[in-house]
N, C-alpha and C positions, 0 to 999 in steps of 0.2 A: 591683374588684381593687386600687384605690388604697390600701386599708388592708391588703391581703394581705401577710403577712410574707415570703412567698416572693418576691414581685415588688417590694416597696417598696425594697429596697437597690439594685436595678437602675434603678428610676425616679429615685431620688435621684442615683445615679452618672450616669445619662444626662442628667438635667437640668443637673447641674454641668459635665459635659464639654461639652455642647452650648452652654451659656452661655459658657464659656471660649473655645471655638472661635469663636462668633459675635462675642464681644467683641474678640478678637484681629483678626478680619477687619474689624470696624468701625473700629478704631483704626490699622490698618496704614497706610492712605493718609495719615493725618495725620502719622504718624511719618516716613514717606518724604518728605513735603512739607517737614517741619521739618529733617530730616537734610540734604537736598539744597538747602534754602533756595530753593525754586522756587515759582512760582505753581501752583495746583492744575492748571491746563490744561497747563503745561509738565511737571509731574510725572506726568501721566497715563500716559505710556509706561513710566516706571519702576515705577509702581504695578502696571501690567498685567504686567510681567515678574515681579514678586514674587508676584502672585496666580497666575500661570501656574505658577511654581515650586511653590507650595503645592498647586495642583491636581494637578500631575504626581506629587508626593510622595504625596498621598492615593490616587491611582489605583495607584501602585506598590505601596502597602500592600495595597489591597483586591483588585487584580487579579493581583498577583504574589506578594508576600512571604508573605501568609497561606497561600496554597496551597503554595508552595515549602517553607515551614517547618512546614506542617501544624499551624497554631496554633489552639488551642481557646479558648473564652471567657475562662478565667482568665488565660491567657498574654496574650491580646489586651488584657484590662483592665489588667494590670500594665505591659506594655511601652508600651501606648498612653499612659497618663498620665505615665509616666516620660519618654518622648520629648517629649511635649507640654510638660511642665514644663521640660525642658532647653531646648527651642526658645523658650519664653517668656523664660527667663533670658537667653539669647543676645540676643533681641530687646531686652530691657530695657536691657542694657549695651552694645548695639551701638555701636561707634565710628563706623561708616560704613554706607552703603547696603547693601553686599554682606553685611555681618553681619546686617542686618535681613532680607534675602532668605533667607540661610541659616537664621536662627532661625525664620522663618515656615515654611520648607520642612520643617524638622525637626519643628516643632510639628504641621504638617499630616500628616506621616507618622504621628505619634503619634495624632492624631485619627482617622486612617484605620484604625488598629488598634482604638482604644477604642470607636468607635461601633458597629462590627459585634460587638464583644465584649459590650457590654451588651445589644444587641438579641438576639443568640443566647443569651446567658445567661438573659435574661428568658423567652425562648421555652422554654428547656429546664426552667424551674422550674414550669411550669404543665402541666396535662393537655391532651390534644388538644381537648376541647370548650371550653377556655378560651383557645385560641390567638388567636381574633379579638379578644377583649377585651384580651388582653395586647398585641397589636399596636396596638390603638387607644390604649392607655395610653402606649406607647412613642412613637407618632406625636404624641400631645398634648405629651409632654415635649420632643420635638424642635422643636415650634413655640413652646412656652411661653417658651423662653429668649430669643426675639427681643424680648420685652417688657422683660426685665431688661438685656440687653446694651447698650442705648444709655446706660445710667448709666455705663458704663466710658468712654464718650467724654467725659462731664463730668469724670470722674476724670482722664482724659488732659489735659484743659485745665488742671487744677489742678497736676498733676505728671506729666509725660510717661512716666516709668518705672512709675508706680503701677499702671495696668491690667495690665501684663505681670507685675509682681511679685505682684499679687493673684491673677492666674491661676496663677502658679507655686505660690503658697501653697495655693490650692484643689486643684490637681492633685497636689501632694505629699501633702496630706491624703487625697485619694482613693487614692493609692498605699498608704497605711497602712490606709485603710478597706477 
């Protein structure tokens, strides 16, 4: 199914969304350490708060808002990358810790929409007997991004705003895609 024209757009979308989400998570702690000018150990509590805010936002999307607003795959795909893009821009230009937390939470809300959107969309494009293969391809895409995302940490070392701006550009491109 990797070459299947029905599934390929969802696999590309899913890979890029998952890469952006993982990259943002990998670089979040470094940005908080730098913003607060703390040692990694002293920044641990602050990083935990930010990650918890992101986790709560993702759960809010997946356990609440999707059902409340009866969102289908296309709506989830659009709102997901739009919110994740805005969250990355807020994080990139964050003047202080609380903006970083807010940006991360908004992005996590977006990822909480986008990831079920591409999973459901991919599932709906194939027939019943192809469901397991489609699910395997989506699972592979969700894991493959972990190989690419560490490059964003190197990018952060060169220019701290760069990974978040690159994420925003990728996500804006996906909104058009």
